[in-house]
N, C-alpha and C positions, 0 to 999 in steps of 0.2 A: 525620466526617461520611464515613465509609466507603462509604456507600450511593452515592457519587459514582463509585466504581467500574464501574458500568454503562456507563460510556463504552468502556470494553474493548471492546464489541463493535462499536465503529463502523470498525474497520479490519482487513479481510483481505487483506494484500498479495497482489496478482495472481500468478497461475499464468502468469509470464511466461518470456521467452526466443525467440527466432526460431526459423523451420523449421530443419532440417537446412541447412548452407549448400550448397545446391547453385544454380548460375545458370548463365545462356547465355553462352557464352565466344566470342568472335572467336579464330580461330586465326589466328596471325601466324609469321612469320620463314620464311626459305628453307627451312629443314630440315623446315619441315611442309608445303611446297607441294603434296607428293603427297596429304595428308589433305585440303588445302583443294580440292582437284581432285575428291578422293572424293564430298565432301560436295556438291559443285556438281553433280554428276552423278547422285549417288543419289535416290532417290525416297522423300521423308519418309512413313513409314506410317500415322502417327496422326492423328485429327481435332483435337486439342488439342497446342500451344496454337493460336490464330488466327494466321495468317501464319507458322506452323512450318516450312511448305515453303520459305518466300521467304528465312527467316532460314536454313536449312540452304544453300542456293544462294547466299546470300551469304557463307558461309564461318563461320558458326557453329555449334558444337556445342550441342545442347539437351538437358538432361535429360530422364528420363521424364516424362511430363505430369501424371501422378497420385502421390501417395504418401499413406501413413499412417505417422504417427509415435507413439511413445510416450515421454513425459517425466517425470522426476521434478525437482521444483524446491523447494528451501529458501532461504528469506530472512528476516533479520532487519534491522528500521529501527528508529530514534527516529521519535517523532511529537511534531507540536505540538498542543495542544488550546486552543482560544479560544472566547468566547461560550457557554460552558457554561452551560446551565439545567438545573435538576432541579426534580421536583414528588413528591408521594406520594398513591396512592390516586385519582388523576383530580383532584387539588385545583390550588392555585395552584402556578405555576411561579415560580421565583427564579432570577435570575442571581448565579452565585456566584463570578465573576471575582475580585472583590475579597478574598473570605475564603478561598477554596481556591486553592493554587497546588501546580503541579504541579514535582517536582524529577526524575522519570521518568517516561517513557511510550514503551514499546517493544513491537514488535509482532514476533512470530514465527511463520513459517507454513512448512508443507511440504505438497506436492500434488503429485498424480498427474495428468496430463491426456493425453487422446488428442486427436492433430490432423489431421482430412484434409485436404488441400489439393490444388490444381491449377493449372496453369499457364494463365490466360486467355491470355495473349500472351507473347510470347518473353522479354519484361523485366518481367513481372508476374505474381507468384504471389499467390493467395488463401487463406486456409485459414479453418477452424473451430477452434474451441477448447472441450472440455468435459472438465471436471476434478472432482477431488473433494480437499478441503483439511481439513489438521487445523492450529489455530491458538490462541495463546495471546497474552495481554496482560499485560503486568507492569508495574503502576501504582505511582508513589510520591507521595504529598501530603501537605500540612499544611495546618491551620486557621490562619489569619492575623489578628490582630485590632489595630486601632489605640488608641494611647495618648492622653493629653491633648494632646500636639503632633501627631495625626496622621500618627503615625510607626508602622509596621506591624511586628509580630514575630511569630514563629511560636510557638504555642501548643502544638499537639501535632502530631503528624507518624503517619503509618502507611502500609503498603503493601499489595497484594493482588494477585495472580495469577489470570486466570481462561483456562479452555481452553474451546475452542468448535469445531463443524466448519461448513463450508458447501460449496456447489456453485457452481462456476464455467462460464461459458458466455460465448463472446463471438465476435468474427471480426477477421480482422487481414488485411493484405497487404504485400507487400514489393517494390517495385520494386528490381531490381537489373540490373547488367550488369558482364559480364568482358573482359577483352582480354588475351590470352597469359597467361592463368592468374591474373592479378590481377583483383581485384572490388570492387565496391560494392555494398553492400547497405542500404536504409533502411527497417527493419521497422517497423511500426505496427500496433497494433491495440487494440480495446476490448473489454473484458469487464464483467461483472456479476457481482458475487457474492452470493449471496443467504444470509444469515444469518438463522434464525431471530427472532433477539433484536431485528433491525430493522425498522423497518415498510417499506422498501423496499429492493432491493437496491443495493449499495455500486458504482457505475461508475468505473472506470480507465480512464486512457489512457496507452498506452508507445509512447515513439519510441525505437529503438534502432538509428542508425548504425555499421554496421560496415566496416572496410577490411581486405582482406587478401591472399594470394598463396596458391595453391594448386600443391602440387608433386608430379610423377608420380613414382610408384616403377617399380620394374623390371617388375613383373608387369602386364600389359594391366588397363585401368581400376582400378588400385589407386592410391592417392595420400592424401596428408595435407594438409589445408589449416588455416592457423593466421591469426588477427586480431584485431584490436585496435577498440575502440569505444566508445560511451557508451551510457547507459541512464537514460532519463528517463522519472518516473512522473508523473501528474497525477491527483487524485482530484476527483470531485465532495465539494465542500467541506460540504455541508450535511447532517447525521445526526440522525435522532429515533428513537424508539422507546421501548418498555415493556418491562418484565422484572418477573417476582415476586420479593420479597424472600426467598421460601424459596429461591430458587434462586441467589441469588448472594451473600447475607450470612451469616455465622455469628454469630447474634445473641447468643450468649454473648459473644463478644468484643466485639461492637460496644455493645451497652448501657453498658460502663463507659466507653468513649470520648465516648457523647452524655452521661453524667452528668459527664464531667469537662469537656466542652465547655460546659455550662450554668454550672459553677463558674467558668469561666475568663472567659466572657462577662459573669456578674454581678461579678466583680473587676474586669474591664476598664471597666465601668459605673460602678462606683463610682470609680474614678480620673479617669475623665472629668468627673465630678459634682464630685469635691473640687477637681478644676483649675479649673474654672468658678465655682465658689463661692469660691474664693479670691481670684479676680480682683476690682480695685477696680470701680465702678460706672461709671467712665470705660473701664477696659480692657475692660469687657463689651458697650461701644458699639463696640468698635473692630471694622471689618468684617472683618479678618483673623482674629481670635480667634473672632467668630461663624462664619466658614466652616468652621473648624478644629472647631468645636464642632458644627455641624450634621452635619457630614461624618462625623465619628466616632460621632455619635447613629444617624445612618442606617444605618451600617455594622454597628454593635452590634445594632441592631434587626433587621435583616436576620437577622444571624446567629444570634438568638433564635427568629426565627420559623420558621427551617430547622430548626433543632434541635426545636423543638415539634413540627413536622409529622414529623420523622424518628422522634422518640420515639413520636408517637401510631400511625404506620405500623407500627412494628417491634413494637407491643405489641396490634396487629389481629390478624385471623387468618391463615390461610394465604393468602388471597386477595389480601393487602396487596402492592402493586406500587410500582415506582418509574418515572415518566416522565421522558425526557431530550431533550434538542436540544444542537446542537455544531457548531461549525466545525473541522475537521482537515484537516491537510496533512503529509505527510512533511518531517522536518527538513530534508532535503537531496533536491532533485529530482533532480540527475543523480550519476552514479557512474561510474566508469570499469571497462570490462570486458576480459577477453582469452579466447580460447577456439581451440579446435583441433577437427577432425574427422577419422575415419579412415575412408576410403572401400574396403570391401573389393572392390566391384564398383558399375556403375551401378543396381544393386537397393538394396543394403545399406551402412548407414552408422552410424557412432557419433558420438557429439558430445558435448563436455564443455565448459562454460563457466564463469567465475568473475568476480564482480563485487565491486569493492572502493573504497576511499576514501569520505571523507565518514562519514555515519553510517548505510550502509546497506552490508550485505554478503550476497552471495549465492552460491548453487552451482546448476548446472543440468546433469543428464546425460540422454542418450536415444538411442534407437533408431529407424531409418526405414527403410522398405520403399518402393519405388518401383516404378511400373509404367506402362506406355503405354496411353492413351485414344484 
């Protein structure tokens, strides 16, 4: 039942990662007394952030109020697929959770995004996201059928990999605060990934808390920041859409699998019937045996109907299509991140971040330019 791989279009992992790590910092310590006095007596020259002048007079150093960053992001993650239903050529939809089981579902995505941002308040940054991504989903699955005891076994297995592209757009905000060079940032964003094979964009919510320390270097305004944190991803669980058979299936390789499926379903049905007919009349009235027999027959009938529908669609013209719906989620919502940023001056900075642990791994690198508004 290789057509089921259309669910690969369900998931484009978001073009994520917080803004370059800049923050409003409270100047503390006796050795920084002259700097605090200078801040309190200086006139803040920009319109943003709101209350920027009051923040500087209170002894806070502020980053430039606007910025533009370019980031590259790569991510690989395992997926969980549930409540999968498929149909062919606009016909009946079949729930295939009983007969199709996935032994692998992994999504890989790489993307470049552009992020404009502004500091609305001294402790709140807001930003936009616009990105272009390339992604692939590799899926391994098998057809499972019951025997006379209603025990399922794998009849055949196959795998597939599909590449696709998507456009991602979104908005985010980062509440953050720094004291003496130490900082805490709580990055939140929501993105929509527009994949042509889906009926509507996939919505993703990210929460990324970070805690770190900024270390000044000898040259003025030059510094290195390091941090640790977490990365949590939540997807809208429901996905549905339609794809053309000719776009997703190698028909020469699929037809033998369908023919093998018919043979295996027929063999399983013979075993179930033979078991039932071998029972005594008394055993055939046993509710347990009746339930096993009915459950096995229902599953085999559904498997046969799906194979018939797939076979008919496969032998149709180029307009043959597959419809699908499912619930999906990352295998692990959280992973751990470490990162660092090298700031040349208050205008330019470079950033790198790595996420690991669990079933997700990610890399992010970027450059940002900041200016005052």
